[in-house]
gemmi code that builds the backbone of each chain (N, CA, C; Angstrom):
import gemmi

chains = {
    "A": [
        ("MET", (159.295, 133.436, 81.885), (159.781, 132.085, 81.615), (161.284, 131.903, 81.651)),
        ("ARG", (161.832, 130.883, 81.988), (163.242, 130.612, 82.040), (163.712, 129.913, 80.899)),
        ("VAL", (164.744, 130.472, 80.242), (165.315, 129.833, 79.032), (166.907, 129.623, 79.276)),
        ("ASN", (167.463, 128.653, 78.561), (168.936, 128.532, 78.583), (169.496, 128.902, 77.355)),
        ("ILE", (170.584, 129.692, 77.487), (171.190, 130.259, 76.277), (172.623, 129.914, 76.122)),
        ("TRP", (173.009, 129.543, 74.922), (174.452, 129.151, 74.638), (174.987, 130.060, 73.576)),
        ("TYR", (176.207, 130.312, 73.705), (176.996, 131.209, 72.749), (178.212, 130.408, 72.293)),
        ("PHE", (178.443, 130.370, 71.011), (179.567, 129.682, 70.486), (180.530, 130.490, 69.644)),
        ("ALA", (181.825, 130.060, 69.630), (182.869, 130.573, 68.751), (183.027, 132.018, 68.980)),
        ("ARG", (183.121, 132.840, 67.894), (183.476, 134.235, 68.116), (182.271, 135.091, 68.709)),
        ("ILE", (181.139, 134.554, 68.729), (180.018, 135.201, 69.401), (180.246, 135.041, 70.974)),
        ("LYS", (180.678, 133.831, 71.362), (181.022, 133.619, 72.785), (182.116, 134.504, 73.229)),
        ("GLU", (183.172, 134.654, 72.380), (184.294, 135.524, 72.759), (183.784, 137.047, 72.783)),
        ("ALA", (182.975, 137.387, 71.905), (182.608, 138.765, 71.769), (181.664, 139.160, 73.017)),
        ("VAL", (180.807, 138.305, 73.437), (179.958, 138.743, 74.647), (180.591, 138.202, 76.017)),
        ("GLY", (181.626, 137.415, 75.830), (182.386, 136.989, 77.117), (181.455, 136.045, 78.000)),
        ("CYS", (180.601, 135.281, 77.260), (179.805, 134.361, 78.026), (179.605, 133.071, 77.170)),
        ("GLU", (179.642, 131.920, 77.755), (179.422, 130.686, 77.131), (178.000, 130.199, 77.236)),
        ("GLN", (177.429, 130.312, 78.464), (176.165, 129.783, 78.639), (175.457, 130.508, 79.824)),
        ("GLU", (174.084, 130.802, 79.832), (173.441, 131.337, 80.913), (171.995, 130.916, 80.937)),
        ("GLN", (171.404, 131.115, 82.153), (170.017, 130.919, 82.278), (169.334, 132.373, 82.407)),
        ("LEU", (168.292, 132.552, 81.682), (167.665, 133.877, 81.766), (166.186, 133.811, 82.014)),
        ("ASP", (165.664, 134.716, 82.915), (164.285, 134.733, 83.108), (163.747, 135.867, 82.248)),
        ("LEU", (162.787, 135.551, 81.335), (162.177, 136.479, 80.449), (160.679, 136.624, 80.847)),
        ("PRO", (160.214, 137.911, 80.654), (158.782, 138.106, 80.754), (158.035, 137.299, 79.791)),
        ("ASP", (156.858, 136.730, 80.153), (156.177, 135.821, 79.271), (155.755, 136.567, 77.940)),
        ("SER", (155.718, 137.832, 78.025), (155.325, 138.636, 76.823), (156.364, 138.569, 75.782)),
        ("LYS", (157.651, 138.282, 76.145), (158.765, 138.262, 75.205), (158.803, 136.812, 74.715)),
        ("THR", (158.268, 136.730, 73.525), (157.985, 135.253, 72.999), (158.802, 134.781, 71.869)),
        ("THR", (159.553, 135.702, 71.197), (160.355, 135.217, 70.065), (161.871, 135.397, 70.359)),
        ("VAL", (162.584, 134.709, 69.457), (164.061, 134.933, 69.509), (164.345, 136.359, 69.338)),
        ("GLY", (163.725, 137.034, 68.446), (163.960, 138.560, 68.199), (163.744, 139.328, 69.438)),
        ("ASP", (162.741, 138.952, 70.218), (162.459, 139.626, 71.518), (163.677, 139.435, 72.478)),
        ("LEU", (164.126, 138.162, 72.440), (165.310, 137.824, 73.358), (166.515, 138.609, 72.934)),
        ("VAL", (166.783, 138.722, 71.623), (167.892, 139.471, 71.138), (167.737, 140.926, 71.541)),
        ("ASN", (166.587, 141.510, 71.467), (166.434, 142.831, 71.881), (166.724, 143.031, 73.384)),
        ("ALA", (166.348, 142.046, 74.201), (166.606, 142.175, 75.561), (168.112, 142.055, 75.900)),
        ("LEU", (168.785, 141.138, 75.197), (170.212, 140.925, 75.391), (171.011, 142.145, 74.857)),
        ("SER", (170.603, 142.798, 73.727), (171.216, 143.956, 73.168), (171.234, 145.065, 74.111)),
        ("ASP", (170.216, 145.095, 74.980), (170.131, 146.268, 76.006), (171.239, 146.209, 76.964)),
        ("ARG", (171.915, 145.031, 76.996), (173.027, 144.978, 77.962), (174.214, 145.845, 77.683)),
        ("GLY", (174.292, 146.245, 76.399), (175.341, 147.196, 76.012), (175.982, 147.026, 74.652)),
        ("ASP", (176.924, 147.720, 74.270), (177.527, 147.703, 72.935), (178.092, 146.392, 72.444)),
        ("ARG", (178.767, 145.695, 73.371), (179.353, 144.420, 73.032), (178.293, 143.432, 72.599)),
        ("TRP", (177.157, 143.441, 73.351), (176.049, 142.519, 72.962), (175.388, 142.905, 71.785)),
        ("GLN", (175.050, 144.240, 71.686), (174.362, 144.807, 70.481), (175.133, 144.457, 69.269)),
        ("LYS", (176.413, 144.622, 69.242), (177.222, 144.412, 68.016), (177.261, 142.908, 67.736)),
        ("ALA", (177.386, 142.068, 68.695), (177.527, 140.666, 68.354), (176.216, 140.061, 67.868)),
        ("LEU", (175.086, 140.490, 68.500), (173.728, 139.880, 68.211), (173.005, 140.519, 67.084)),
        ("ARG", (173.500, 141.801, 66.687), (172.850, 142.377, 65.543), (173.667, 142.121, 64.288)),
        ("ASP", (174.702, 141.238, 64.356), (175.447, 140.987, 63.186), (174.556, 140.169, 62.209)),
        ("LYS", (174.538, 140.606, 60.892), (173.645, 140.073, 59.986), (173.946, 138.559, 59.717)),
        ("SER", (175.160, 138.085, 59.981), (175.434, 136.746, 59.693), (175.128, 135.750, 60.847)),
        ("LEU", (174.615, 136.380, 61.940), (174.373, 135.548, 63.154), (173.341, 134.453, 62.875)),
        ("LEU", (173.605, 133.250, 63.346), (172.698, 132.177, 63.215), (172.090, 131.766, 64.583)),
        ("VAL", (171.004, 131.243, 64.650), (170.300, 130.903, 65.837), (169.703, 129.434, 65.737)),
        ("ALA", (169.684, 128.749, 66.996), (169.039, 127.526, 66.984), (168.127, 127.510, 68.244)),
        ("VAL", (167.000, 126.878, 68.175), (166.171, 126.712, 69.341), (165.929, 125.119, 69.542)),
        ("ASN", (166.241, 124.719, 70.731), (166.255, 123.294, 71.018), (166.980, 122.372, 69.980)),
        ("GLN", (168.128, 122.902, 69.588), (169.091, 122.271, 68.664), (168.643, 122.086, 67.323)),
        ("ALA", (167.659, 123.013, 66.896), (167.185, 122.936, 65.543), (167.343, 124.349, 64.980)),
        ("VAL", (167.683, 124.485, 63.720), (167.874, 125.806, 63.119), (166.633, 126.637, 63.245)),
        ("ALA", (166.783, 127.921, 63.670), (165.585, 128.801, 63.983), (165.927, 130.088, 63.284)),
        ("SER", (165.008, 131.062, 63.566), (165.169, 132.478, 63.104), (164.674, 133.389, 64.145)),
        ("MET", (164.820, 134.726, 63.876), (164.345, 135.743, 64.764), (162.858, 135.641, 65.015)),
        ("GLU", (162.167, 134.959, 64.133), (160.673, 134.929, 64.357), (160.266, 133.720, 65.165)),
        ("THR", (161.182, 132.758, 65.408), (160.782, 131.592, 66.074), (160.323, 131.880, 67.547)),
        ("VAL", (159.136, 131.266, 67.829), (158.637, 131.507, 69.158), (159.381, 130.643, 70.152)),
        ("ILE", (159.722, 131.138, 71.374), (160.368, 130.417, 72.392), (159.466, 130.192, 73.631)),
        ("ALA", (159.833, 129.111, 74.368), (158.822, 128.839, 75.530), (159.714, 128.416, 76.646)),
        ("GLU", (159.088, 128.287, 77.859), (159.696, 127.873, 79.061), (160.613, 126.686, 78.890)),
        ("GLY", (161.784, 126.779, 79.412), (162.765, 125.639, 79.293), (163.477, 125.456, 78.041)),
        ("ASP", (163.244, 126.359, 77.079), (163.851, 126.139, 75.781), (165.424, 126.419, 75.847)),
        ("GLU", (166.148, 125.759, 74.873), (167.573, 126.016, 74.755), (167.790, 126.804, 73.517)),
        ("ILE", (168.294, 127.957, 73.642), (168.557, 128.889, 72.463), (170.045, 129.142, 72.320)),
        ("ALA", (170.567, 129.012, 71.109), (172.003, 129.052, 70.897), (172.173, 130.123, 69.705)),
        ("PHE", (173.270, 130.922, 70.009), (173.701, 131.949, 69.029), (175.083, 131.601, 68.532)),
        ("PHE", (175.298, 131.621, 67.213), (176.636, 131.324, 66.727), (176.877, 131.826, 65.246)),
        ("PRO", (178.068, 131.909, 64.908), (178.392, 132.380, 63.529), (178.195, 131.316, 62.512)),
        ("PRO", (178.264, 131.705, 61.196), (178.252, 130.693, 60.138), (179.297, 129.542, 60.437)),
        ("VAL", (178.932, 128.329, 60.191), (179.673, 127.170, 60.533), (180.849, 126.930, 59.687)),
        ("THR", (181.770, 126.296, 60.123), (183.041, 126.141, 59.358), (183.718, 124.738, 59.676)),
        ("GLY", (182.874, 123.745, 59.728), (183.446, 122.398, 59.967), (183.947, 121.736, 58.743)),
        ("GLY", (184.325, 120.472, 58.896), (184.680, 119.623, 57.713), (186.103, 119.776, 57.239)),
    ],
    "B": [
        ("MET", (176.502, 105.734, 60.642), (177.303, 105.786, 61.899), (177.867, 107.220, 61.974)),
        ("ILE", (177.656, 107.790, 63.108), (178.250, 109.083, 63.433), (179.121, 109.069, 64.633)),
        ("ARG", (180.273, 109.667, 64.432), (181.138, 109.846, 65.711), (181.797, 111.200, 65.676)),
        ("VAL", (181.568, 111.919, 66.805), (182.254, 113.243, 67.007), (183.142, 112.968, 68.148)),
        ("GLN", (184.494, 113.107, 67.920), (185.474, 112.644, 68.913), (186.702, 113.490, 68.778)),
        ("THR", (187.544, 113.514, 69.954), (188.774, 114.187, 69.863), (189.854, 113.274, 69.275)),
        ("GLU", (189.765, 111.918, 69.434), (190.749, 110.961, 69.000), (190.789, 110.930, 67.522)),
        ("ASP", (192.101, 110.651, 67.073), (192.230, 110.362, 65.625), (191.540, 109.082, 65.257)),
        ("PHE", (191.398, 108.905, 63.917), (190.769, 107.629, 63.488), (191.774, 107.010, 62.454)),
        ("ASP", (191.564, 105.691, 62.248), (192.338, 104.866, 61.389), (191.540, 104.622, 60.089)),
        ("LEU", (191.918, 105.184, 59.028), (191.223, 105.110, 57.779), (190.972, 103.624, 57.362)),
        ("GLY", (191.970, 102.791, 57.452), (191.762, 101.362, 57.051), (190.811, 100.653, 57.915)),
        ("ARG", (190.793, 100.894, 59.240), (189.887, 100.248, 60.205), (188.449, 100.739, 59.858)),
        ("GLU", (188.321, 102.037, 59.578), (186.992, 102.566, 59.338), (186.416, 101.960, 57.946)),
        ("TYR", (187.292, 101.911, 56.984), (186.928, 101.282, 55.736), (186.447, 99.865, 55.909)),
        ("GLN", (187.173, 99.068, 56.635), (186.816, 97.679, 56.868), (185.555, 97.613, 57.732)),
        ("ALA", (185.333, 98.494, 58.676), (184.124, 98.492, 59.459), (182.850, 98.788, 58.497)),
        ("LEU", (183.004, 99.724, 57.626), (181.986, 100.069, 56.661), (181.786, 98.902, 55.700)),
        ("ARG", (182.801, 98.191, 55.325), (182.646, 97.105, 54.463), (181.962, 95.960, 55.085)),
        ("GLN", (182.280, 95.706, 56.338), (181.684, 94.681, 57.152), (180.191, 94.902, 57.283)),
        ("ALA", (179.860, 96.169, 57.572), (178.444, 96.479, 57.855), (177.562, 96.554, 56.620)),
        ("SER", (178.213, 96.466, 55.420), (177.430, 96.616, 54.168), (177.074, 95.249, 53.674)),
        ("HIS", (176.100, 95.325, 52.744), (175.590, 94.060, 52.172), (175.969, 93.826, 50.712)),
        ("SER", (177.152, 93.258, 50.623), (177.707, 93.012, 49.275), (177.740, 94.270, 48.406)),
        ("PRO", (178.417, 95.355, 48.788), (178.376, 96.555, 48.038), (179.198, 96.410, 46.765)),
        ("GLY", (178.858, 97.028, 45.786), (179.731, 97.058, 44.610), (180.728, 98.193, 44.663)),
        ("ALA", (180.374, 99.195, 45.455), (181.348, 100.325, 45.603), (181.336, 100.936, 46.925)),
        ("ILE", (182.624, 101.376, 47.306), (182.828, 102.042, 48.541), (183.603, 103.234, 48.285)),
        ("VAL", (183.106, 104.406, 48.573), (183.784, 105.701, 48.405), (184.107, 106.232, 49.783)),
        ("THR", (185.388, 106.753, 50.007), (185.773, 107.434, 51.273), (186.383, 108.778, 51.002)),
        ("PHE", (186.206, 109.697, 51.891), (186.755, 111.018, 51.853), (187.483, 111.309, 53.151)),
        ("THR", (188.678, 111.837, 53.154), (189.296, 112.352, 54.406), (189.662, 113.785, 54.262)),
        ("GLY", (189.367, 114.549, 55.285), (189.755, 115.982, 55.280), (190.841, 116.184, 56.378)),
        ("LEU", (191.855, 117.006, 55.972), (193.084, 117.097, 56.878), (193.298, 118.620, 57.109)),
        ("VAL", (194.031, 118.922, 58.189), (194.473, 120.173, 58.471), (195.617, 120.613, 57.610)),
        ("ARG", (195.640, 121.701, 56.827), (196.708, 122.122, 56.051), (197.683, 122.825, 56.880)),
        ("ASP", (198.878, 122.900, 56.472), (199.888, 123.720, 57.281), (200.064, 125.135, 56.751)),
        ("LEU", (199.180, 125.520, 55.766), (199.163, 126.918, 55.239), (197.866, 127.491, 55.090)),
        ("SER", (197.628, 128.692, 55.501), (196.348, 129.328, 55.339), (196.529, 130.784, 55.047)),
        ("ASP", (196.139, 131.320, 53.885), (196.423, 132.700, 53.555), (197.949, 132.915, 53.647)),
        ("ARG", (198.729, 132.027, 53.255), (200.234, 132.158, 53.273), (200.772, 132.232, 54.670)),
        ("GLN", (200.024, 132.007, 55.700), (200.562, 132.020, 57.083), (200.583, 130.519, 57.484)),
        ("ASN", (201.673, 130.275, 58.261), (201.806, 128.935, 58.868), (200.872, 128.648, 59.959)),
        ("ILE", (200.116, 127.547, 59.744), (199.198, 127.148, 60.819), (199.944, 126.256, 61.759)),
        ("THR", (199.955, 126.567, 63.046), (200.646, 125.820, 64.013), (199.688, 124.874, 64.707)),
        ("ALA", (198.390, 125.274, 64.804), (197.413, 124.377, 65.428), (196.061, 124.835, 64.874)),
        ("MET", (195.113, 123.959, 64.978), (193.628, 124.296, 64.677), (192.811, 123.835, 65.857)),
        ("GLU", (191.871, 124.608, 66.227), (190.996, 124.173, 67.308), (189.566, 124.102, 66.684)),
        ("LEU", (188.903, 123.000, 66.993), (187.535, 122.796, 66.495), (186.552, 122.840, 67.698)),
        ("GLU", (185.626, 123.809, 67.645), (184.606, 123.890, 68.665), (183.302, 123.294, 68.030)),
        ("HIS", (182.438, 122.797, 68.875), (181.207, 122.297, 68.319), (180.089, 122.404, 69.311)),
        ("TYR", (178.898, 122.096, 68.947), (177.646, 122.351, 69.701), (177.163, 120.911, 70.063)),
        ("PRO", (177.655, 120.348, 71.286), (177.285, 118.957, 71.575), (175.762, 118.771, 71.534)),
        ("GLY", (175.264, 117.726, 70.975), (173.862, 117.513, 70.804), (173.387, 117.964, 69.570)),
        ("MET", (173.529, 119.186, 69.182), (173.061, 119.735, 67.871), (173.959, 119.063, 66.715)),
        ("THR", (175.193, 119.038, 67.036), (176.157, 118.397, 66.047), (175.746, 117.035, 65.522)),
        ("GLU", (175.442, 116.229, 66.469), (175.034, 114.871, 66.100), (173.687, 114.932, 65.314)),
        ("LYS", (172.735, 115.717, 65.847), (171.391, 115.743, 65.151), (171.587, 116.269, 63.682)),
        ("SER", (172.475, 117.222, 63.612), (172.572, 117.828, 62.337), (173.262, 116.901, 61.323)),
        ("LEU", (174.254, 116.168, 61.765), (174.852, 115.154, 60.971), (173.889, 114.049, 60.613)),
        ("GLN", (173.168, 113.590, 61.644), (172.102, 112.645, 61.354), (171.118, 113.072, 60.246)),
        ("ALA", (170.720, 114.300, 60.322), (169.798, 114.773, 59.283), (170.392, 114.752, 57.845)),
        ("ILE", (171.723, 115.115, 57.783), (172.465, 115.077, 56.584), (172.491, 113.602, 56.040)),
        ("LEU", (172.884, 112.713, 56.930), (172.912, 111.321, 56.404), (171.524, 110.707, 55.992)),
        ("ASP", (170.501, 111.134, 56.765), (169.134, 110.780, 56.314), (168.790, 111.265, 54.997)),
        ("GLU", (169.129, 112.440, 54.745), (168.812, 113.118, 53.404), (169.571, 112.354, 52.299)),
        ("ALA", (170.877, 111.999, 52.629), (171.675, 111.245, 51.644), (171.095, 109.982, 51.295)),
        ("SER", (170.605, 109.239, 52.348), (169.979, 108.002, 52.176), (168.679, 108.013, 51.383)),
        ("GLN", (167.928, 109.146, 51.514), (166.719, 109.273, 50.750), (166.995, 109.656, 49.285)),
        ("ARG", (167.959, 110.416, 49.055), (168.213, 110.875, 47.716), (169.014, 109.880, 46.842)),
        ("TRP", (169.869, 109.093, 47.411), (170.643, 108.172, 46.646), (170.461, 106.750, 47.222)),
        ("SER", (170.769, 105.755, 46.332), (170.557, 104.373, 46.722), (171.906, 103.932, 47.339)),
        ("ILE", (172.035, 104.077, 48.696), (173.192, 103.791, 49.419), (172.999, 102.747, 50.485)),
        ("ASP", (173.876, 102.003, 50.751), (173.873, 100.939, 51.761), (174.156, 101.472, 53.162)),
        ("GLN", (175.458, 101.866, 53.409), (175.891, 102.387, 54.640), (176.581, 103.705, 54.466)),
        ("VAL", (176.461, 104.610, 55.429), (177.250, 105.860, 55.427), (177.803, 106.123, 56.841)),
        ("SER", (179.043, 106.499, 56.859), (179.725, 106.816, 58.118), (180.339, 108.151, 58.141)),
        ("VAL", (180.269, 108.867, 59.180), (180.869, 110.169, 59.333), (181.645, 110.222, 60.675)),
        ("ILE", (182.930, 110.590, 60.657), (183.673, 110.815, 61.809), (184.161, 112.175, 61.789)),
        ("HIS", (183.919, 113.022, 62.843), (184.514, 114.423, 62.728), (185.181, 114.620, 64.193)),
        ("ARG", (186.428, 115.161, 64.001), (187.152, 115.339, 65.264), (186.934, 116.768, 65.728)),
        ("VAL", (187.076, 116.921, 67.011), (186.953, 118.208, 67.705), (188.159, 118.380, 68.574)),
        ("GLY", (188.312, 119.591, 69.080), (189.443, 119.861, 70.038), (190.599, 120.432, 69.191)),
        ("LYS", (191.818, 120.230, 69.827), (193.009, 120.873, 69.185), (193.737, 119.903, 68.341)),
        ("LEU", (193.981, 120.387, 67.073), (194.691, 119.536, 66.140), (195.874, 120.140, 65.571)),
        ("GLY", (196.878, 119.433, 65.098), (198.167, 120.025, 64.571), (198.023, 119.957, 63.162)),
        ("PRO", (199.008, 120.606, 62.380), (199.075, 120.610, 60.950), (199.181, 119.155, 60.432)),
        ("ASP", (198.630, 118.948, 59.309), (198.548, 117.546, 58.666), (197.758, 116.524, 59.426)),
        ("GLU", (197.083, 116.858, 60.415), (196.190, 115.873, 61.137), (194.941, 115.618, 60.413)),
        ("GLN", (194.309, 114.512, 60.624), (193.019, 114.237, 60.005), (192.021, 114.882, 60.759)),
        ("ILE", (191.014, 115.528, 60.083), (189.793, 116.174, 60.712), (188.514, 115.302, 60.554)),
        ("VAL", (188.237, 114.958, 59.386), (186.935, 114.356, 59.051), (187.088, 113.183, 58.153)),
        ("PHE", (186.160, 112.219, 58.332), (186.039, 111.062, 57.440), (184.576, 110.877, 57.042)),
        ("VAL", (184.445, 110.687, 55.737), (183.028, 110.226, 55.230), (183.219, 108.957, 54.486)),
        ("GLY", (182.416, 107.951, 54.741), (182.563, 106.749, 53.922), (181.099, 106.363, 53.519)),
        ("VAL", (181.026, 105.955, 52.241), (179.646, 105.476, 51.681), (179.838, 104.264, 50.986)),
        ("SER", (178.869, 103.244, 51.193), (178.797, 102.047, 50.349), (177.587, 102.039, 49.659)),
        ("SER", (177.638, 101.412, 48.430), (176.466, 101.342, 47.523), (176.643, 100.247, 46.549)),
        ("ALA", (175.591, 99.870, 45.924), (175.581, 99.006, 44.849), (176.512, 99.510, 43.698)),
        ("HIS", (176.325, 100.765, 43.473), (176.965, 101.416, 42.320), (177.751, 102.577, 42.692)),
        ("ARG", (178.820, 102.928, 41.850), (179.771, 103.953, 42.214), (179.149, 105.369, 42.055)),
        ("ARG", (178.202, 105.502, 41.148), (177.623, 106.907, 40.842), (176.975, 107.398, 42.187)),
        ("ASP", (176.119, 106.530, 42.800), (175.418, 106.963, 43.980), (176.492, 107.178, 45.177)),
        ("ALA", (177.473, 106.279, 45.178), (178.412, 106.451, 46.298), (179.228, 107.612, 46.228)),
        ("PHE", (179.699, 108.041, 45.028), (180.453, 109.278, 44.878), (179.489, 110.518, 45.154)),
        ("ALA", (178.304, 110.451, 44.571), (177.416, 111.667, 44.730), (177.066, 111.870, 46.201)),
        ("ALA", (176.723, 110.764, 46.919), (176.329, 110.801, 48.346), (177.425, 111.404, 49.232)),
        ("CYS", (178.715, 110.988, 48.871), (179.798, 111.301, 49.692), (180.068, 112.713, 49.562)),
        ("GLN", (180.023, 113.281, 48.280), (180.198, 114.712, 48.052), (179.130, 115.540, 48.711)),
        ("PHE", (177.867, 115.055, 48.634), (176.736, 115.680, 49.230), (176.903, 115.835, 50.682)),
        ("VAL", (177.349, 114.813, 51.341), (177.487, 114.806, 52.804), (178.592, 115.765, 53.203)),
        ("MET", (179.684, 115.816, 52.484), (180.747, 116.862, 52.724), (180.182, 118.212, 52.501)),
        ("ASP", (179.496, 118.504, 51.449), (179.094, 119.864, 51.155), (178.059, 120.401, 52.217)),
        ("TYR", (177.182, 119.449, 52.642), (176.184, 119.845, 53.643), (176.840, 120.031, 55.034)),
        ("LEU", (177.715, 119.068, 55.321), (178.444, 119.164, 56.672), (179.150, 120.492, 56.744)),
        ("LYS", (179.806, 120.899, 55.665), (180.579, 122.145, 55.764), (179.740, 123.403, 55.969)),
        ("THR", (178.414, 123.271, 55.584), (177.592, 124.488, 55.629), (176.473, 124.402, 56.693)),
        ("ARG", (176.294, 123.217, 57.228), (175.113, 123.057, 58.189), (175.520, 122.590, 59.561)),
        ("ALA", (176.533, 121.734, 59.634), (176.863, 121.132, 60.930), (177.573, 122.075, 61.814)),
        ("PRO", (177.131, 122.315, 63.116), (177.703, 123.207, 64.009), (179.095, 122.947, 64.583)),
        ("PHE", (180.066, 123.175, 63.661), (181.473, 123.149, 64.083), (182.032, 124.522, 63.671)),
        ("TRP", (183.130, 124.970, 64.415), (183.734, 126.198, 64.163), (185.264, 125.992, 64.336)),
        ("LYS", (185.965, 126.422, 63.206), (187.443, 126.269, 63.283), (188.178, 127.552, 63.676)),
        ("LYS", (189.205, 127.389, 64.507), (190.071, 128.495, 64.920), (191.463, 128.149, 64.459)),
        ("GLU", (192.122, 128.961, 63.700), (193.549, 128.712, 63.253), (194.470, 129.442, 64.172)),
        ("PHE", (195.480, 128.778, 64.500), (196.642, 129.410, 65.324), (197.888, 129.599, 64.387)),
        ("THR", (198.430, 130.762, 64.353), (199.589, 131.011, 63.568), (200.609, 131.705, 64.473)),
        ("PRO", (201.841, 131.873, 64.007), (202.810, 132.657, 64.897), (202.337, 134.084, 65.161)),
        ("GLU", (201.519, 134.625, 64.239), (201.036, 135.968, 64.425), (199.781, 136.093, 65.342)),
        ("GLY", (199.283, 134.932, 65.624), (197.980, 134.945, 66.519), (196.879, 134.004, 66.007)),
        ("ALA", (195.813, 133.965, 66.711), (194.777, 133.127, 66.363), (193.515, 133.800, 65.736)),
        ("HIS", (192.949, 133.218, 64.835), (191.723, 133.796, 64.190), (190.631, 132.720, 63.939)),
        ("TRP", (189.362, 133.092, 63.940), (188.331, 132.174, 63.513), (188.303, 132.153, 62.021)),
        ("VAL", (188.151, 130.890, 61.500), (188.059, 130.712, 60.018), (186.680, 131.343, 59.608)),
        ("GLU", (186.651, 131.992, 58.463), (185.438, 132.500, 57.953), (184.787, 131.598, 57.012)),
        ("ALA", (183.406, 131.507, 57.073), (182.695, 130.652, 56.091), (182.945, 131.052, 54.729)),
        ("LYS", (183.038, 130.041, 53.740), (183.509, 130.464, 52.406), (182.242, 130.391, 51.497)),
        ("ASP", (182.120, 131.474, 50.631), (181.100, 131.444, 49.601), (181.097, 130.215, 48.822)),
        ("SER", (182.249, 129.758, 48.498), (182.379, 128.566, 47.567), (181.751, 127.388, 48.266)),
        ("ASP", (181.843, 127.286, 49.551), (181.070, 126.126, 50.340), (179.625, 126.267, 50.210)),
        ("SER", (179.136, 127.496, 50.390), (177.608, 127.630, 50.359), (177.112, 127.444, 48.935)),
        ("ARG", (177.887, 127.876, 47.956), (177.436, 127.619, 46.521), (177.445, 126.136, 46.245)),
        ("ALA", (178.428, 125.410, 46.810), (178.485, 123.963, 46.598), (177.242, 123.298, 47.154)),
        ("ALA", (176.842, 123.797, 48.345), (175.704, 123.139, 49.077), (174.506, 123.475, 48.359)),
        ("ASP", (174.410, 124.749, 47.837), (173.173, 125.215, 47.154), (172.924, 124.375, 45.866)),
        ("GLU", (174.010, 123.957, 45.202), (173.893, 123.155, 43.984), (173.104, 121.853, 44.193)),
        ("TRP", (173.167, 121.316, 45.356), (172.496, 120.071, 45.630), (170.932, 120.296, 45.825)),
        ("ARG", (170.523, 121.599, 46.038), (169.226, 121.843, 46.358), (168.238, 121.691, 45.165)),
        ("ASP", (168.881, 121.914, 43.893), (167.975, 121.760, 42.727), (167.880, 120.277, 42.309)),
        ("GLY", (168.237, 119.487, 43.255), (168.056, 117.989, 43.061), (168.868, 117.385, 41.952)),
    ],
}
model = gemmi.Model(1)
for chain_id, residues in chains.items():
    chain = gemmi.Chain(chain_id)
    for i, (resn, *xyz) in enumerate(residues, 1):
        res = gemmi.Residue()
        res.name, res.seqid = resn, gemmi.SeqId(i, " ")
        for name, pos in zip(("N", "CA", "C"), xyz):
            atom = gemmi.Atom()
            atom.name, atom.element = name, gemmi.Element(name[0])
            atom.pos, atom.b_iso = gemmi.Position(*pos), 0.0
            res.add_atom(atom)
        chain.add_residue(res)
    model.add_chain(chain)
structure = gemmi.Structure()
structure.add_model(model)
structure.setup_entities()
């Protein structure tokens, strides 16, 4: 399945990527599975995505590592927010 | 009313717009957040605000919806700027109208506490020594948590 992934703030800087489309095997169904796949890319990805404070959204709603993802979903990874 | 924009806003104009949109409110409370020129004793020369277009608006709407459910309020407005800002510039505006001041004050405080911990914005501070991402503060999450117990 194809998903769209966004990276924000220091996560974006750490992995050197703002946005990408990724084809995942249909068996990889959760955000956690996606993180595992991305972490395999190397240390930079591993370090950024295994950060305990990492937040994730699926289709612009707060999600978690257990959230199931589907074809066409938009997934975003970002640090704790600091607006206001 | 929610606006996420790069442009500055005029407090007086926003207050009047809120007042016009309201139905004979007894109270209007407004809050403005600004860029300070000092952070950890370093001079801030600029601040950059990144956001997640789409989710930012949804998140703010959810916060305003909760405020409307929890307090008796008439209108609520939020304006949050993004992009590059200088010291002393305005960042955020929250305005609430209500029949009574207690609900207006509480709702305004709630919106700010939730915005600071839930809305997808990220601040980067620029100093003469370099740029760094602002870290989320425990005091902000504690403030947001206090609203959870109703």
